[in-house]
BAKOLFI-585843 format. One record per residue (C-alpha): residue in three letters; residue number from 1; y, z, x. Coordinates in steps of 0.1 Angstrom, whole numbers. Last residue first. Layout:
BEGIN
+------+-----+-------+-------+-------+
| rest |  nr |     Y |     Z |     X |
+------+-----+-------+-------+-------+
|  Ala | NUM |     Y |     Z |     X |
...
+------+-----+-------+-------+-------+
END
This chain:
BEGIN
+------+-----+-------+-------+-------+
| rest |  nr |     Y |     Z |     X |
+------+-----+-------+-------+-------+
|  Unk | 366 |   523 | -2360 |   -32 |
|  Unk | 365 |   524 | -2335 |   -61 |
|  Unk | 364 |   489 | -2338 |   -77 |
|  Unk | 363 |   489 | -2302 |   -91 |
|  Unk | 362 |   463 | -2292 |   -65 |
|  Unk | 361 |   485 | -2305 |   -38 |
|  Unk | 360 |   514 | -2285 |   -51 |
|  Unk | 359 |   493 | -2253 |   -53 |
|  Unk | 358 |   482 | -2259 |   -18 |
|  Unk | 357 |   517 | -2263 |    -4 |
|  Unk | 356 |   531 | -2234 |   -24 |
|  Unk | 355 |   536 | -2210 |     5 |
|  Unk | 354 |   550 | -2238 |    26 |
|  Unk | 353 |   576 | -2245 |    -1 |
|  Unk | 352 |   568 | -2271 |   -26 |
|  Unk | 351 |   596 | -2268 |   -51 |
|  Unk | 350 |   627 | -2274 |   -30 |
|  Unk | 349 |   610 | -2300 |    -7 |
|  Unk | 348 |   596 | -2318 |   -37 |
|  Unk | 347 |   630 | -2324 |   -50 |
|  Unk | 346 |   644 | -2315 |   -85 |
|  Unk | 345 |   657 | -2336 |  -114 |
|  Unk | 344 |   647 | -2369 |   -97 |
|  Unk | 343 |   624 | -2381 |  -125 |
|  Unk | 342 |   595 | -2380 |  -100 |
|  Unk | 341 |   601 | -2344 |   -93 |
|  Unk | 340 |   601 | -2335 |  -131 |
|  Unk | 339 |   569 | -2357 |  -133 |
|  Unk | 338 |   552 | -2336 |  -107 |
|  Unk | 337 |   553 | -2306 |  -129 |
|  Unk | 336 |   529 | -2326 |  -151 |
|  Unk | 335 |   496 | -2308 |  -146 |
|  Unk | 334 |   511 | -2273 |  -143 |
|  Unk | 333 |   528 | -2276 |  -177 |
|  Unk | 332 |   560 | -2292 |  -188 |
|  Unk | 331 |   571 | -2299 |  -224 |
|  Unk | 330 |   596 | -2328 |  -228 |
|  Unk | 329 |   630 | -2329 |  -243 |
|  Unk | 328 |   644 | -2359 |  -262 |
|  Unk | 327 |   681 | -2368 |  -259 |
|  Unk | 326 |   710 | -2364 |  -285 |
|  Unk | 325 |   742 | -2383 |  -283 |
|  Unk | 324 |   765 | -2371 |  -310 |
|  Unk | 323 |   792 | -2380 |  -335 |
|  Unk | 322 |   804 | -2348 |  -351 |
|  Unk | 321 |   801 | -2343 |  -389 |
|  Unk | 320 |   820 | -2312 |  -399 |
|  Unk | 319 |   800 | -2288 |  -421 |
|  Unk | 318 |   825 | -2260 |  -415 |
|  Unk | 317 |   803 | -2233 |  -399 |
|  Unk | 316 |   770 | -2252 |  -396 |
|  Unk | 315 |   786 | -2281 |  -376 |
|  Unk | 314 |   765 | -2311 |  -385 |
|  Unk | 313 |   756 | -2331 |  -354 |
|  Unk | 312 |   753 | -2369 |  -359 |
|  Unk | 311 |   730 | -2392 |  -340 |
|  Unk | 310 |   727 | -2421 |  -316 |
|  Unk | 309 |   762 | -2423 |  -300 |
|  Unk | 308 |   782 | -2448 |  -281 |
|  Unk | 307 |   818 | -2439 |  -273 |
|  Unk | 306 |   848 | -2457 |  -287 |
|  Unk | 305 |   871 | -2472 |  -260 |
|  Unk | 304 |   904 | -2460 |  -248 |
|  Unk | 303 |   894 | -2463 |  -211 |
|  Unk | 302 |   893 | -2425 |  -207 |
|  Unk | 301 |   872 | -2423 |  -239 |
|  Unk | 300 |   847 | -2447 |  -225 |
|  Unk | 299 |   846 | -2427 |  -192 |
|  Unk | 298 |   839 | -2395 |  -212 |
|  Unk | 297 |   810 | -2412 |  -229 |
|  Unk | 296 |   796 | -2424 |  -196 |
|  Unk | 295 |   799 | -2389 |  -182 |
|  Unk | 294 |   781 | -2374 |  -211 |
|  Unk | 293 |   752 | -2398 |  -209 |
|  Unk | 292 |   750 | -2394 |  -172 |
|  Unk | 291 |   750 | -2357 |  -174 |
|  Unk | 290 |   722 | -2357 |  -201 |
|  Unk | 289 |   701 | -2382 |  -182 |
|  Unk | 288 |   705 | -2364 |  -149 |
|  Unk | 287 |   701 | -2331 |  -166 |
|  Unk | 286 |   667 | -2341 |  -178 |
|  Unk | 285 |   658 | -2315 |  -204 |
|  Unk | 284 |   624 | -2304 |  -192 |
|  Unk | 283 |   609 | -2275 |  -212 |
|  Unk | 282 |   589 | -2248 |  -194 |
|  Unk | 281 |   553 | -2237 |  -193 |
|  Unk | 280 |   529 | -2208 |  -189 |
|  Unk | 279 |   546 | -2189 |  -161 |
|  Unk | 278 |   526 | -2169 |  -136 |
|  Unk | 277 |   501 | -2196 |  -127 |
|  Unk | 276 |   514 | -2201 |   -92 |
|  Unk | 275 |   524 | -2237 |  -101 |
|  Unk | 274 |   542 | -2225 |  -133 |
|  Unk | 273 |   561 | -2199 |  -113 |
|  Unk | 272 |   572 | -2226 |   -89 |
|  Unk | 271 |   584 | -2248 |  -118 |
|  Unk | 270 |   605 | -2219 |  -132 |
|  Unk | 269 |   620 | -2211 |   -98 |
|  Unk | 268 |   629 | -2248 |   -93 |
|  Unk | 267 |   644 | -2250 |  -128 |
|  Unk | 266 |   626 | -2269 |  -155 |
|  Unk | 265 |   653 | -2260 |  -181 |
|  Unk | 264 |   632 | -2239 |  -204 |
|  Unk | 263 |   607 | -2210 |  -202 |
|  Unk | 262 |   575 | -2197 |  -216 |
|  Unk | 261 |   555 | -2166 |  -205 |
|  Unk | 260 |   517 | -2162 |  -208 |
|  Unk | 259 |   505 | -2127 |  -200 |
|  Unk | 258 |   476 | -2125 |  -175 |
|  Unk | 257 |   492 | -2143 |  -146 |
|  Unk | 256 |   516 | -2114 |  -140 |
|  Unk | 255 |   502 | -2082 |  -154 |
|  Unk | 254 |   504 | -2061 |  -122 |
|  Unk | 253 |   529 | -2037 |  -140 |
|  Unk | 252 |   557 | -2045 |  -115 |
|  Unk | 251 |   546 | -2082 |  -118 |
|  Unk | 250 |   551 | -2080 |  -156 |
|  Unk | 249 |   586 | -2067 |  -150 |
|  Unk | 248 |   594 | -2096 |  -126 |
|  Unk | 247 |   578 | -2120 |  -150 |
|  Unk | 246 |   601 | -2110 |  -178 |
|  Unk | 245 |   632 | -2117 |  -157 |
|  Unk | 244 |   616 | -2150 |  -146 |
|  Unk | 243 |   612 | -2160 |  -183 |
|  Unk | 242 |   648 | -2150 |  -189 |
|  Unk | 241 |   659 | -2173 |  -162 |
|  Unk | 240 |   634 | -2200 |  -172 |
|  Unk | 239 |   647 | -2202 |  -207 |
|  Unk | 238 |   641 | -2188 |  -242 |
|  Unk | 237 |   613 | -2164 |  -232 |
|  Unk | 236 |   585 | -2165 |  -258 |
|  Unk | 235 |   563 | -2138 |  -242 |
|  Unk | 234 |   525 | -2134 |  -248 |
|  Unk | 233 |   500 | -2106 |  -248 |
|  Unk | 232 |   522 | -2075 |  -254 |
|  Unk | 231 |   498 | -2046 |  -253 |
|  Unk | 230 |   523 | -2021 |  -239 |
|  Unk | 229 |   546 | -2022 |  -270 |
|  Unk | 228 |   574 | -1996 |  -266 |
|  Unk | 227 |   573 | -1997 |  -228 |
|  Unk | 226 |   568 | -2035 |  -228 |
|  Unk | 225 |   598 | -2040 |  -250 |
|  Unk | 224 |   619 | -2016 |  -229 |
|  Unk | 223 |   610 | -2036 |  -198 |
|  Unk | 222 |   619 | -2068 |  -217 |
|  Unk | 221 |   654 | -2055 |  -225 |
|  Unk | 220 |   660 | -2044 |  -189 |
|  Unk | 219 |   648 | -2078 |  -176 |
|  Unk | 218 |   669 | -2097 |  -201 |
|  Unk | 217 |   700 | -2076 |  -191 |
|  Unk | 216 |   694 | -2088 |  -155 |
|  Unk | 215 |   689 | -2123 |  -167 |
|  Unk | 214 |   722 | -2124 |  -187 |
|  Unk | 213 |   718 | -2152 |  -213 |
|  Unk | 212 |   753 | -2140 |  -224 |
|  Unk | 211 |   738 | -2112 |  -244 |
|  Unk | 210 |   699 | -2113 |  -246 |
|  Unk | 209 |   685 | -2115 |  -281 |
|  Unk | 208 |   656 | -2094 |  -293 |
|  Unk | 207 |   622 | -2097 |  -310 |
|  Unk | 206 |   595 | -2071 |  -303 |
|  Unk | 205 |   560 | -2079 |  -315 |
|  Unk | 204 |   548 | -2103 |  -342 |
|  Unk | 203 |   510 | -2103 |  -343 |
|  Unk | 202 |   492 | -2137 |  -341 |
|  Unk | 201 |   463 | -2150 |  -362 |
|  Unk | 200 |   475 | -2127 |  -391 |
|  Unk | 199 |   482 | -2157 |  -413 |
|  Unk | 198 |   519 | -2148 |  -416 |
|  Unk | 197 |   523 | -2142 |  -378 |
|  Unk | 196 |   507 | -2176 |  -370 |
|  Unk | 195 |   529 | -2193 |  -397 |
|  Unk | 194 |   559 | -2176 |  -381 |
|  Unk | 193 |   551 | -2189 |  -346 |
|  Unk | 192 |   556 | -2226 |  -350 |
|  Unk | 191 |   588 | -2226 |  -371 |
|  Unk | 190 |   598 | -2195 |  -350 |
|  Unk | 189 |   598 | -2217 |  -320 |
|  Unk | 188 |   622 | -2243 |  -334 |
|  Unk | 187 |   646 | -2219 |  -353 |
|  Unk | 186 |   647 | -2198 |  -321 |
|  Unk | 185 |   658 | -2228 |  -300 |
|  Unk | 184 |   684 | -2236 |  -327 |
|  Unk | 183 |   699 | -2201 |  -326 |
|  Unk | 182 |   699 | -2202 |  -288 |
|  Unk | 181 |   717 | -2235 |  -290 |
|  Unk | 180 |   743 | -2218 |  -311 |
|  Unk | 179 |   753 | -2196 |  -282 |
|  Unk | 178 |   769 | -2163 |  -293 |
|  Unk | 177 |   735 | -2146 |  -299 |
|  Unk | 176 |   726 | -2153 |  -262 |
|  Unk | 175 |   690 | -2164 |  -257 |
|  Unk | 174 |   659 | -2149 |  -272 |
|  Unk | 173 |   632 | -2128 |  -257 |
|  Unk | 172 |   604 | -2130 |  -283 |
|  Unk | 171 |   574 | -2107 |  -278 |
|  Unk | 170 |   540 | -2119 |  -291 |
|  Unk | 169 |   511 | -2095 |  -298 |
|  Unk | 168 |   479 | -2116 |  -295 |
|  Unk | 167 |   454 | -2117 |  -324 |
|  Unk | 166 |   426 | -2129 |  -302 |
|  Unk | 165 |   433 | -2142 |  -267 |
|  Unk | 164 |   411 | -2171 |  -257 |
|  Unk | 163 |   431 | -2179 |  -226 |
|  Unk | 162 |   434 | -2215 |  -236 |
|  Unk | 161 |   446 | -2203 |  -271 |
|  Unk | 160 |   473 | -2181 |  -255 |
|  Unk | 159 |   485 | -2210 |  -234 |
|  Unk | 158 |   485 | -2235 |  -263 |
|  Unk | 157 |   502 | -2211 |  -287 |
|  Unk | 156 |   529 | -2204 |  -260 |
|  Unk | 155 |   534 | -2242 |  -255 |
|  Unk | 154 |   536 | -2249 |  -292 |
|  Unk | 153 |   564 | -2223 |  -295 |
|  Unk | 152 |   582 | -2237 |  -265 |
|  Unk | 151 |   579 | -2273 |  -277 |
|  Unk | 150 |   592 | -2262 |  -311 |
|  Unk | 149 |   622 | -2245 |  -294 |
|  Unk | 148 |   631 | -2277 |  -276 |
|  Unk | 147 |   626 | -2296 |  -308 |
|  Unk | 146 |   652 | -2274 |  -324 |
|  Unk | 145 |   674 | -2282 |  -295 |
|  Unk | 144 |   674 | -2320 |  -298 |
|  Unk | 143 |   692 | -2324 |  -265 |
|  Unk | 142 |   729 | -2325 |  -258 |
|  Unk | 141 |   761 | -2345 |  -260 |
|  Unk | 140 |   787 | -2337 |  -287 |
|  Unk | 139 |   818 | -2358 |  -295 |
|  Unk | 138 |   854 | -2353 |  -307 |
|  Unk | 137 |   852 | -2316 |  -305 |
|  Unk | 136 |   865 | -2298 |  -336 |
|  Unk | 135 |   858 | -2262 |  -327 |
|  Unk | 134 |   842 | -2248 |  -358 |
|  Unk | 133 |   811 | -2241 |  -337 |
|  Unk | 132 |   815 | -2252 |  -301 |
|  Unk | 131 |   783 | -2271 |  -295 |
|  Unk | 130 |   760 | -2266 |  -265 |
|  Unk | 129 |   749 | -2293 |  -240 |
|  Unk | 128 |   784 | -2308 |  -234 |
|  Unk | 127 |   810 | -2306 |  -261 |
|  Unk | 126 |   833 | -2336 |  -255 |
|  Unk | 125 |   871 | -2330 |  -259 |
|  Unk | 124 |   898 | -2356 |  -266 |
|  Unk | 123 |   932 | -2349 |  -251 |
|  Unk | 122 |   962 | -2354 |  -274 |
|  Unk | 121 |   980 | -2323 |  -261 |
|  Unk | 120 |   974 | -2305 |  -295 |
|  Unk | 119 |   938 | -2316 |  -292 |
|  Unk | 118 |   935 | -2300 |  -258 |
|  Unk | 117 |   950 | -2267 |  -269 |
|  Unk | 116 |   927 | -2265 |  -300 |
|  Unk | 115 |   897 | -2275 |  -279 |
|  Unk | 114 |   905 | -2247 |  -254 |
|  Unk | 113 |   908 | -2220 |  -282 |
|  Unk | 112 |   877 | -2234 |  -298 |
|  Unk | 111 |   856 | -2230 |  -266 |
|  Unk | 110 |   867 | -2194 |  -262 |
|  Unk | 109 |   857 | -2186 |  -298 |
|  Unk | 108 |   825 | -2207 |  -297 |
|  Unk | 107 |   811 | -2189 |  -267 |
|  Unk | 106 |   808 | -2196 |  -230 |
|  Unk | 105 |   815 | -2233 |  -237 |
|  Unk | 104 |   801 | -2262 |  -218 |
|  Unk | 103 |   832 | -2285 |  -216 |
|  Unk | 102 |   842 | -2321 |  -211 |
|  Unk | 101 |   879 | -2328 |  -212 |
|  Unk | 100 |   895 | -2363 |  -213 |
|  Unk |  99 |   929 | -2374 |  -202 |
|  Unk |  98 |   935 | -2348 |  -175 |
|  Unk |  97 |   972 | -2343 |  -168 |
|  Unk |  96 |   975 | -2315 |  -143 |
|  Unk |  95 |   988 | -2292 |  -171 |
|  Unk |  94 |   956 | -2299 |  -191 |
|  Unk |  93 |   934 | -2291 |  -161 |
|  Unk |  92 |   954 | -2259 |  -154 |
|  Unk |  91 |   951 | -2248 |  -190 |
|  Unk |  90 |   914 | -2255 |  -190 |
|  Unk |  89 |   908 | -2236 |  -158 |
|  Unk |  88 |   928 | -2206 |  -173 |
|  Unk |  87 |   907 | -2208 |  -205 |
|  Unk |  86 |   874 | -2206 |  -186 |
|  Unk |  85 |   888 | -2180 |  -162 |
|  Unk |  84 |   896 | -2157 |  -191 |
|  Unk |  83 |   861 | -2163 |  -205 |
|  Unk |  82 |   844 | -2154 |  -172 |
|  Unk |  81 |   808 | -2166 |  -170 |
|  Unk |  80 |   813 | -2183 |  -136 |
|  Unk |  79 |   841 | -2206 |  -150 |
|  Unk |  78 |   828 | -2236 |  -130 |
|  Unk |  77 |   850 | -2265 |  -121 |
|  Unk |  76 |   846 | -2303 |  -121 |
|  Unk |  75 |   877 | -2324 |  -116 |
|  Unk |  74 |   875 | -2362 |  -120 |
|  Unk |  73 |   889 | -2395 |  -109 |
|  Unk |  72 |   871 | -2427 |  -121 |
|  Unk |  71 |   851 | -2453 |  -102 |
|  Unk |  70 |   824 | -2456 |  -128 |
|  Unk |  69 |   797 | -2449 |  -101 |
|  Unk |  68 |   818 | -2420 |   -89 |
|  Unk |  67 |   819 | -2406 |  -124 |
|  Unk |  66 |   781 | -2410 |  -128 |
|  Unk |  65 |   774 | -2393 |   -94 |
|  Unk |  64 |   798 | -2364 |  -102 |
|  Unk |  63 |   781 | -2358 |  -135 |
|  Unk |  62 |   746 | -2358 |  -121 |
|  Unk |  61 |   758 | -2336 |   -91 |
|  Unk |  60 |   773 | -2310 |  -114 |
|  Unk |  59 |   744 | -2310 |  -139 |
|  Unk |  58 |   715 | -2305 |  -116 |
|  Unk |  57 |   720 | -2278 |   -89 |
|  Unk |  56 |   752 | -2263 |  -102 |
|  Unk |  55 |   746 | -2261 |  -139 |
|  Unk |  54 |   708 | -2260 |  -135 |
|  Unk |  53 |   708 | -2226 |  -117 |
|  Unk |  52 |   706 | -2209 |  -151 |
|  Unk |  51 |   723 | -2178 |  -165 |
|  Unk |  50 |   739 | -2170 |  -132 |
|  Unk |  49 |   757 | -2203 |  -123 |
|  Unk |  48 |   783 | -2202 |  -149 |
|  Unk |  47 |   799 | -2222 |  -178 |
|  Unk |  46 |   808 | -2257 |  -165 |
|  Unk |  45 |   843 | -2270 |  -171 |
|  Unk |  44 |   847 | -2308 |  -167 |
|  Unk |  43 |   881 | -2326 |  -165 |
|  Unk |  42 |   884 | -2364 |  -165 |
|  Unk |  41 |   913 | -2380 |  -146 |
|  Unk |  40 |   939 | -2408 |  -151 |
|  Unk |  39 |   958 | -2417 |  -119 |
|  Unk |  38 |   942 | -2452 |  -115 |
|  Unk |  37 |   951 | -2459 |  -151 |
|  Unk |  36 |   924 | -2462 |  -178 |
|  Unk |  35 |   925 | -2490 |  -204 |
|  Unk |  34 |   898 | -2512 |  -189 |
|  Unk |  33 |   887 | -2517 |  -153 |
|  Unk |  32 |   877 | -2489 |  -130 |
|  Unk |  31 |   899 | -2460 |  -120 |
|  Unk |  30 |   902 | -2450 |   -84 |
|  Unk |  29 |   878 | -2426 |   -68 |
|  Unk |  28 |   892 | -2392 |   -56 |
|  Unk |  27 |   866 | -2369 |   -72 |
|  Unk |  26 |   873 | -2333 |   -74 |
|  Unk |  25 |   847 | -2306 |   -72 |
|  Unk |  24 |   859 | -2271 |   -81 |
|  Unk |  23 |   851 | -2235 |   -75 |
|  Unk |  22 |   861 | -2208 |  -100 |
|  Unk |  21 |   841 | -2178 |   -89 |
|  Unk |  20 |   829 | -2194 |   -57 |
|  Unk |  19 |   807 | -2225 |   -56 |
|  Unk |  18 |   770 | -2232 |   -51 |
|  Unk |  17 |   765 | -2263 |   -41 |
|  Unk |  16 |   735 | -2461 |  -154 |
|  Unk |  15 |   728 | -2449 |  -186 |
|  Unk |  14 |   700 | -2474 |  -182 |
|  Unk |  13 |   685 | -2457 |  -152 |
|  Unk |  12 |   687 | -2423 |  -170 |
|  Unk |  11 |   670 | -2438 |  -200 |
|  Unk |  10 |   642 | -2450 |  -178 |
|  Unk |   9 |   637 | -2415 |  -164 |
|  Unk |   8 |   637 | -2401 |  -199 |
|  Unk |   7 |   610 | -2426 |  -209 |
|  Unk |   6 |   591 | -2417 |  -178 |
|  Unk |   5 |   591 | -2381 |  -189 |
|  Unk |   4 |   578 | -2389 |  -224 |
|  Unk |   3 |   551 | -2412 |  -212 |
|  Unk |   2 |   539 | -2385 |  -187 |
|  Unk |   1 |   534 | -2360 |  -214 |
+------+-----+-------+-------+-------+
END
């Protein structure tokens, strides 16, 4: 595990606040060398701060730092889950003269509407973290999302095996049905779990998607799952937010720590739940590496250069081939939580609160 994390950290080196409903973060640096003018600007639209705290605590600062290092102007705003606000922000950015737009769509329909307007204005768009299906973005920057799901499936199998659970009933709490990444995650973990179901080694339990990755809805859905299937023995939760929602229900039933729950994003709450033994694992997608890769690509476009990519994403709706930069995710368990801190994605002070001091020491976090 450590080798994988350190590899991401090295990649980051090479690649180089909570806000109100539509808060922004504008950089006032002058443009660097190349084709960009000092007045040229990059626009970034983040999706929300409710589905995962990564967008504000990890991605925003990573993007801002990379733009500052390149000496370019930028405007980072968050749509806070509001599709109308997402389009309004895009309209304002295009009117203000941004030369490159980087977006994390709320759904493909909203994202496509923005990409269409930007393309008509001659502004290239980079899909960040999740693709806009049928949207026609110029580039795509993300992680290998099928692999993310495979790591989650393998993680749940490992945790159930370690507990010696026989024929466990597994519940799947999937991400938003309008997010293609959620589809890819599920493809990944189902590729691991389905053979277990087919062989009878595992028992397939409730399987449901959570609209808009809404954690509150996720908690309600999982409570209904547990009511209908009280003997759920493992939960494949598609990210740390949904994992936390499931854990809250398990705690109400005094089942926390006995039912393995997965996650994703290596958020502070997720890492803390792993340290306490409540959450089984998470998947680390280094937002510093991802944000830096996306920012550097946007800077290249701003300067009139061709961006560097390492893969091609095939849009499943229209089979378009989109140049992509895809990074490798890493599975995180209690023994390598420290590597997320070492990579700089989160700080020890945030994770290791006084209540978790002993757990952090036991996990080798210095």
